[in-house]
PDB file of N, CA, C and O in Angstrom:
ATOM      1  N   MET A   1     -35.093  -7.112  41.924  1.00  0.00           N
ATOM      2  CA  MET A   1     -34.884  -6.864  40.510  1.00  0.00           C
ATOM      3  C   MET A   1     -36.239  -6.867  39.805  1.00  0.00           C
ATOM      4  O   MET A   1     -36.986  -7.843  39.877  1.00  0.00           O
ATOM      5  N   ASN A   2     -36.539  -5.781  39.136  1.00  0.00           N
ATOM      6  CA  ASN A   2     -37.794  -5.631  38.416  1.00  0.00           C
ATOM      7  C   ASN A   2     -37.576  -5.988  36.945  1.00  0.00           C
ATOM      8  O   ASN A   2     -36.820  -5.290  36.269  1.00  0.00           O
ATOM      9  N   PRO A   3     -38.203  -7.043  36.420  1.00  0.00           N
ATOM     10  CA  PRO A   3     -37.950  -7.454  35.036  1.00  0.00           C
ATOM     11  C   PRO A   3     -38.456  -6.452  33.999  1.00  0.00           C
ATOM     12  O   PRO A   3     -38.076  -6.532  32.831  1.00  0.00           O
ATOM     13  N   ARG A   4     -39.300  -5.519  34.404  1.00  0.00           N
ATOM     14  CA  ARG A   4     -39.829  -4.551  33.455  1.00  0.00           C
ATOM     15  C   ARG A   4     -39.142  -3.193  33.579  1.00  0.00           C
ATOM     16  O   ARG A   4     -39.678  -2.185  33.118  1.00  0.00           O
ATOM     17  N   MET A   5     -37.974  -3.158  34.188  1.00  0.00           N
ATOM     18  CA  MET A   5     -37.249  -1.903  34.366  1.00  0.00           C
ATOM     19  C   MET A   5     -36.773  -1.386  33.007  1.00  0.00           C
ATOM     20  O   MET A   5     -36.315  -2.161  32.168  1.00  0.00           O
ATOM     21  N   HIS A   6     -36.884  -0.070  32.797  1.00  0.00           N
ATOM     22  CA  HIS A   6     -36.485   0.549  31.538  1.00  0.00           C
ATOM     23  C   HIS A   6     -35.458   1.635  31.849  1.00  0.00           C
ATOM     24  O   HIS A   6     -35.696   2.513  32.678  1.00  0.00           O
ATOM     25  N   TYR A   7     -34.311   1.560  31.171  1.00  0.00           N
ATOM     26  CA  TYR A   7     -33.232   2.512  31.392  1.00  0.00           C
ATOM     27  C   TYR A   7     -33.040   3.368  30.152  1.00  0.00           C
ATOM     28  O   TYR A   7     -33.114   2.870  29.028  1.00  0.00           O
ATOM     29  N   LEU A   8     -32.796   4.653  30.354  1.00  0.00           N
ATOM     30  CA  LEU A   8     -32.445   5.576  29.280  1.00  0.00           C
ATOM     31  C   LEU A   8     -30.975   5.924  29.466  1.00  0.00           C
ATOM     32  O   LEU A   8     -30.598   6.547  30.458  1.00  0.00           O
ATOM     33  N   ILE A   9     -30.148   5.519  28.508  1.00  0.00           N
ATOM     34  CA  ILE A   9     -28.707   5.725  28.584  1.00  0.00           C
ATOM     35  C   ILE A   9     -28.321   6.744  27.523  1.00  0.00           C
ATOM     36  O   ILE A   9     -28.721   6.620  26.366  1.00  0.00           O
ATOM     37  N   THR A  10     -27.541   7.756  27.912  1.00  0.00           N
ATOM     38  CA  THR A  10     -27.029   8.716  26.940  1.00  0.00           C
ATOM     39  C   THR A  10     -25.540   8.449  26.756  1.00  0.00           C
ATOM     40  O   THR A  10     -24.820   8.202  27.723  1.00  0.00           O
ATOM     41  N   GLY A  11     -25.090   8.500  25.515  1.00  0.00           N
ATOM     42  CA  GLY A  11     -23.686   8.258  25.218  1.00  0.00           C
ATOM     43  C   GLY A  11     -23.301   6.798  25.246  1.00  0.00           C
ATOM     44  O   GLY A  11     -22.150   6.472  25.534  1.00  0.00           O
ATOM     45  N   GLY A  12     -24.229   5.917  24.955  1.00  0.00           N
ATOM     46  CA  GLY A  12     -23.976   4.482  25.040  1.00  0.00           C
ATOM     47  C   GLY A  12     -23.189   3.896  23.893  1.00  0.00           C
ATOM     48  O   GLY A  12     -22.885   2.704  23.923  1.00  0.00           O
ATOM     49  N   CYS A  13     -22.843   4.672  22.883  1.00  0.00           N
ATOM     50  CA  CYS A  13     -22.069   4.144  21.754  1.00  0.00           C
ATOM     51  C   CYS A  13     -20.570   4.281  21.970  1.00  0.00           C
ATOM     52  O   CYS A  13     -19.784   3.743  21.191  1.00  0.00           O
ATOM     53  N   GLY A  14     -20.172   4.976  22.992  1.00  0.00           N
ATOM     54  CA  GLY A  14     -18.751   5.106  23.297  1.00  0.00           C
ATOM     55  C   GLY A  14     -18.251   3.900  24.071  1.00  0.00           C
ATOM     56  O   GLY A  14     -19.015   2.983  24.370  1.00  0.00           O
ATOM     57  N   PHE A  15     -16.969   3.905  24.392  1.00  0.00           N
ATOM     58  CA  PHE A  15     -16.345   2.783  25.081  1.00  0.00           C
ATOM     59  C   PHE A  15     -16.970   2.530  26.450  1.00  0.00           C
ATOM     60  O   PHE A  15     -17.357   1.403  26.759  1.00  0.00           O
ATOM     61  N   ILE A  16     -17.069   3.563  27.259  1.00  0.00           N
ATOM     62  CA  ILE A  16     -17.597   3.410  28.616  1.00  0.00           C
ATOM     63  C   ILE A  16     -19.093   3.094  28.580  1.00  0.00           C
ATOM     64  O   ILE A  16     -19.561   2.210  29.297  1.00  0.00           O
ATOM     65  N   GLY A  17     -19.839   3.817  27.747  1.00  0.00           N
ATOM     66  CA  GLY A  17     -21.276   3.590  27.666  1.00  0.00           C
ATOM     67  C   GLY A  17     -21.623   2.200  27.168  1.00  0.00           C
ATOM     68  O   GLY A  17     -22.552   1.571  27.674  1.00  0.00           O
ATOM     69  N   CYS A  18     -20.890   1.720  26.190  1.00  0.00           N
ATOM     70  CA  CYS A  18     -21.126   0.381  25.640  1.00  0.00           C
ATOM     71  C   CYS A  18     -20.893  -0.687  26.706  1.00  0.00           C
ATOM     72  O   CYS A  18     -21.697  -1.607  26.856  1.00  0.00           O
ATOM     73  N   ASN A  19     -19.807  -0.564  27.435  1.00  0.00           N
ATOM     74  CA  ASN A  19     -19.524  -1.534  28.496  1.00  0.00           C
ATOM     75  C   ASN A  19     -20.504  -1.415  29.650  1.00  0.00           C
ATOM     76  O   ASN A  19     -20.825  -2.411  30.299  1.00  0.00           O
ATOM     77  N   PHE A  20     -20.981  -0.204  29.911  1.00  0.00           N
ATOM     78  CA  PHE A  20     -21.995  -0.020  30.948  1.00  0.00           C
ATOM     79  C   PHE A  20     -23.277  -0.752  30.575  1.00  0.00           C
ATOM     80  O   PHE A  20     -23.872  -1.434  31.410  1.00  0.00           O
ATOM     81  N   ILE A  21     -23.707  -0.612  29.314  1.00  0.00           N
ATOM     82  CA  ILE A  21     -24.930  -1.272  28.860  1.00  0.00           C
ATOM     83  C   ILE A  21     -24.764  -2.787  28.897  1.00  0.00           C
ATOM     84  O   ILE A  21     -25.672  -3.499  29.324  1.00  0.00           O
ATOM     85  N   ARG A  22     -23.626  -3.278  28.458  1.00  0.00           N
ATOM     86  CA  ARG A  22     -23.376  -4.731  28.495  1.00  0.00           C
ATOM     87  C   ARG A  22     -23.426  -5.259  29.920  1.00  0.00           C
ATOM     88  O   ARG A  22     -24.011  -6.312  30.177  1.00  0.00           O
ATOM     89  N   GLY A  23     -22.813  -4.529  30.847  1.00  0.00           N
ATOM     90  CA  GLY A  23     -22.842  -4.947  32.246  1.00  0.00           C
ATOM     91  C   GLY A  23     -24.235  -4.880  32.838  1.00  0.00           C
ATOM     92  O   GLY A  23     -24.629  -5.752  33.612  1.00  0.00           O
ATOM     93  N   LEU A  24     -24.978  -3.853  32.477  1.00  0.00           N
ATOM     94  CA  LEU A  24     -26.349  -3.708  32.951  1.00  0.00           C
ATOM     95  C   LEU A  24     -27.212  -4.869  32.489  1.00  0.00           C
ATOM     96  O   LEU A  24     -27.974  -5.429  33.277  1.00  0.00           O
ATOM     97  N   LEU A  25     -27.098  -5.236  31.215  1.00  0.00           N
ATOM     98  CA  LEU A  25     -27.893  -6.343  30.685  1.00  0.00           C
ATOM     99  C   LEU A  25     -27.430  -7.689  31.227  1.00  0.00           C
ATOM    100  O   LEU A  25     -28.226  -8.625  31.308  1.00  0.00           O
ATOM    101  N   ALA A  26     -26.173  -7.802  31.593  1.00  0.00           N
ATOM    102  CA  ALA A  26     -25.691  -9.038  32.207  1.00  0.00           C
ATOM    103  C   ALA A  26     -26.269  -9.186  33.617  1.00  0.00           C
ATOM    104  O   ALA A  26     -26.606 -10.291  34.042  1.00  0.00           O
ATOM    105  N   ASP A  27     -26.383  -8.060  34.341  1.00  0.00           N
ATOM    106  CA  ASP A  27     -26.932  -8.091  35.698  1.00  0.00           C
ATOM    107  C   ASP A  27     -28.449  -8.180  35.710  1.00  0.00           C
ATOM    108  O   ASP A  27     -29.024  -8.811  36.596  1.00  0.00           O
ATOM    109  N   GLU A  28     -29.105  -7.555  34.736  1.00  0.00           N
ATOM    110  CA  GLU A  28     -30.562  -7.520  34.665  1.00  0.00           C
ATOM    111  C   GLU A  28     -31.012  -7.920  33.254  1.00  0.00           C
ATOM    112  O   GLU A  28     -31.326  -7.050  32.443  1.00  0.00           O
ATOM    113  N   PRO A  29     -31.047  -9.212  32.954  1.00  0.00           N
ATOM    114  CA  PRO A  29     -31.352  -9.661  31.595  1.00  0.00           C
ATOM    115  C   PRO A  29     -32.725  -9.239  31.079  1.00  0.00           C
ATOM    116  O   PRO A  29     -32.913  -9.157  29.865  1.00  0.00           O
ATOM    117  N   GLY A  30     -33.674  -8.972  31.946  1.00  0.00           N
ATOM    118  CA  GLY A  30     -35.008  -8.585  31.509  1.00  0.00           C
ATOM    119  C   GLY A  30     -35.190  -7.087  31.318  1.00  0.00           C
ATOM    120  O   GLY A  30     -36.280  -6.637  30.967  1.00  0.00           O
ATOM    121  N   ALA A  31     -34.141  -6.314  31.544  1.00  0.00           N
ATOM    122  CA  ALA A  31     -34.238  -4.853  31.474  1.00  0.00           C
ATOM    123  C   ALA A  31     -34.361  -4.383  30.030  1.00  0.00           C
ATOM    124  O   ALA A  31     -33.842  -5.015  29.110  1.00  0.00           O
ATOM    125  N   ARG A  32     -35.050  -3.274  29.850  1.00  0.00           N
ATOM    126  CA  ARG A  32     -35.141  -2.619  28.541  1.00  0.00           C
ATOM    127  C   ARG A  32     -34.203  -1.424  28.570  1.00  0.00           C
ATOM    128  O   ARG A  32     -34.192  -0.654  29.530  1.00  0.00           O
ATOM    129  N   VAL A  33     -33.407  -1.275  27.500  1.00  0.00           N
ATOM    130  CA  VAL A  33     -32.430  -0.192  27.431  1.00  0.00           C
ATOM    131  C   VAL A  33     -32.689   0.622  26.171  1.00  0.00           C
ATOM    132  O   VAL A  33     -32.787   0.071  25.074  1.00  0.00           O
ATOM    133  N   THR A  34     -32.800   1.933  26.333  1.00  0.00           N
ATOM    134  CA  THR A  34     -32.867   2.858  25.206  1.00  0.00           C
ATOM    135  C   THR A  34     -31.595   3.685  25.238  1.00  0.00           C
ATOM    136  O   THR A  34     -31.292   4.343  26.234  1.00  0.00           O
ATOM    137  N   ASN A  35     -30.849   3.645  24.132  1.00  0.00           N
ATOM    138  CA  ASN A  35     -29.585   4.353  24.039  1.00  0.00           C
ATOM    139  C   ASN A  35     -29.753   5.567  23.126  1.00  0.00           C
ATOM    140  O   ASN A  35     -30.241   5.444  22.002  1.00  0.00           O
ATOM    141  N   VAL A  36     -29.350   6.728  23.613  1.00  0.00           N
ATOM    142  CA  VAL A  36     -29.384   7.961  22.839  1.00  0.00           C
ATOM    143  C   VAL A  36     -27.952   8.472  22.730  1.00  0.00           C
ATOM    144  O   VAL A  36     -27.297   8.715  23.743  1.00  0.00           O
ATOM    145  N   ASP A  37     -27.471   8.633  21.507  1.00  0.00           N
ATOM    146  CA  ASP A  37     -26.094   9.082  21.311  1.00  0.00           C
ATOM    147  C   ASP A  37     -26.041   9.967  20.075  1.00  0.00           C
ATOM    148  O   ASP A  37     -26.765   9.730  19.108  1.00  0.00           O
ATOM    149  N   ALA A  38     -25.193  10.980  20.101  1.00  0.00           N
ATOM    150  CA  ALA A  38     -25.064  11.896  18.989  1.00  0.00           C
ATOM    151  C   ALA A  38     -24.286  11.290  17.821  1.00  0.00           C
ATOM    152  O   ALA A  38     -24.358  11.799  16.703  1.00  0.00           O
ATOM    153  N   LEU A  39     -23.542  10.207  18.070  1.00  0.00           N
ATOM    154  CA  LEU A  39     -22.729   9.539  17.045  1.00  0.00           C
ATOM    155  C   LEU A  39     -21.777  10.507  16.358  1.00  0.00           C
ATOM    156  O   LEU A  39     -21.685  10.544  15.131  1.00  0.00           O
ATOM    157  N   THR A  40     -21.077  11.283  17.162  1.00  0.00           N
ATOM    158  CA  THR A  40     -20.035  12.162  16.626  1.00  0.00           C
ATOM    159  C   THR A  40     -18.758  11.348  16.445  1.00  0.00           C
ATOM    160  O   THR A  40     -18.770  10.130  16.618  1.00  0.00           O
ATOM    161  N   LEU A  41     -17.688  11.995  16.107  1.00  0.00           N
ATOM    162  CA  LEU A  41     -16.410  11.327  15.870  1.00  0.00           C
ATOM    163  C   LEU A  41     -15.981  10.463  17.051  1.00  0.00           C
ATOM    164  O   LEU A  41     -15.407   9.392  16.854  1.00  0.00           O
ATOM    165  N   CYS A  42     -16.249  10.911  18.266  1.00  0.00           N
ATOM    166  CA  CYS A  42     -15.824  10.166  19.461  1.00  0.00           C
ATOM    167  C   CYS A  42     -16.628   8.883  19.638  1.00  0.00           C
ATOM    168  O   CYS A  42     -16.135   7.953  20.278  1.00  0.00           O
ATOM    169  N   GLY A  43     -17.822   8.790  19.108  1.00  0.00           N
ATOM    170  CA  GLY A  43     -18.657   7.617  19.290  1.00  0.00           C
ATOM    171  C   GLY A  43     -18.541   6.582  18.193  1.00  0.00           C
ATOM    172  O   GLY A  43     -19.249   5.576  18.212  1.00  0.00           O
ATOM    173  N   GLU A  44     -17.654   6.816  17.236  1.00  0.00           N
ATOM    174  CA  GLU A  44     -17.556   5.873  16.126  1.00  0.00           C
ATOM    175  C   GLU A  44     -16.621   4.771  16.460  1.00  0.00           C
ATOM    176  O   GLU A  44     -16.407   3.875  15.644  1.00  0.00           O
TER     177      GLU A  44
END
């Protein structure tokens, strides 16, 4: 596990993406996450 790992997540504001990011940070607490999402109706 690399504490300086950086992840780029697309669609992280939706149900699946949000839970994916939460699980990722639970498994790798030192990871950096950048979330890119269009925030359309489906992501609200």
